[in-house]
FIKOL-596421 format. One record per residue (C-alpha): z, y, x. Coordinates in steps of 0.1 Angstrom, whole numbers, plus 5000, padded with zeros to 4 digits. Each point is the difference from the previous one (the first is absolute). Layout:
[[Z,Y,X]]
...
This chain:
[[9536,8608,9016]]
[[5032,4979,4995]]
[[4997,4963,4995]]
[[4998,4987,4964]]
[[5033,4986,4987]]
[[5007,4977,4972]]
[[5033,4990,4984]]
[[5008,4969,4981]]
[[4997,5000,4962]]
[[5002,4963,4991]]
[[5030,4977,4997]]
[[4990,4979,5030]]
[[4998,5030,5023]]
[[5025,5024,5015]]
[[4997,5038,4999]]
[[4993,5006,5036]]
[[4968,5013,5016]]
[[4973,4980,5016]]
[[4976,5023,5019]]
[[4963,4998,5000]]
[[4992,5017,5033]]
[[4964,5008,4994]]
[[4999,5034,4982]]
[[4964,4993,4988]]
[[5013,4974,4975]]
[[5025,5003,4971]]
[[5016,4967,4988]]
[[5021,5008,4970]]
[[5010,4963,4994]]
[[5015,4996,5034]]
[[5036,4987,4995]]
[[5025,4985,5024]]
[[5008,4965,4987]]
[[5037,4995,4993]]
[[5000,4965,5016]]
[[4986,5015,5032]]
[[5026,5027,4999]]
[[5028,4975,4996]]
[[4986,4980,5029]]
[[4999,5031,5022]]
[[4962,4996,5004]]
[[4982,5029,5016]]
[[4969,5006,5020]]
[[4963,5009,4997]]
[[4974,4983,4978]]
[[4964,5009,5011]]
[[4974,4997,4972]]
[[4962,5003,5001]]
[[4989,5017,4968]]
[[4964,5001,4988]]
[[4994,5031,4980]]
[[4972,5006,4975]]
[[4981,5033,4996]]
[[5028,5014,4978]]
[[5026,4992,5026]]
[[5015,4971,4980]]
[[5011,4968,5018]]
[[4976,4972,4994]]
[[5017,4975,5023]]
[[5029,4998,5023]]
[[5012,4976,5027]]
[[5029,4998,5024]]
[[4987,5005,5036]]
[[5034,5001,5016]]
[[5030,4984,4984]]
[[5033,5016,5001]]
[[5016,4965,5003]]
[[5015,5003,4965]]
[[4979,4982,4974]]
[[5018,5019,4973]]
[[4990,5034,5014]]
[[4965,4989,5008]]
[[4995,4988,4964]]
[[5015,5033,4987]]
[[4975,5019,5022]]
[[4971,4980,4985]]
[[5012,5006,4964]]
[[5003,5037,5007]]
[[4965,5002,5015]]
[[4985,4996,4965]]
[[5015,5034,4991]]
[[4989,5018,5031]]
[[4975,5028,4998]]
[[4983,5020,5028]]
[[5006,5037,5001]]
[[4974,5023,4985]]
[[4973,5008,5025]]
[[5006,4971,5023]]
[[4971,4978,5011]]
[[4992,4973,4975]]
[[4988,4973,4997]]
[[5019,4989,5031]]
[[5023,4975,5016]]
[[5033,5015,5012]]
[[5031,4986,5016]]
[[5033,5009,4983]]
[[5034,4995,5016]]
[[5029,4996,4976]]
[[5032,5007,5019]]
[[5028,4981,4981]]
[[5033,5015,5011]]
[[5033,5009,4983]]
[[5007,5037,5004]]
[[5036,5008,5001]]
């Protein structure tokens, strides 16, 4: 299954993909922040997500920073929209790597 992809839709973001590399989770509100793009910020933000029985995120925290506070904060904001794939084990805690990179 290919990684989930999201494109920017808001004025403070740029239409470039940020990739959630765990195929068990869909994060529709994952957007590459324009400020991070302009700064050339890239890297991986690792999140710990606590899922409820319906696969919805109940809490999220950064467990490995990507060294860009802007990207880490965008990852945490996106976590609220994440949903586990149907049939995945829930409730559960999972790790989610968000690979922030500009694809040419």
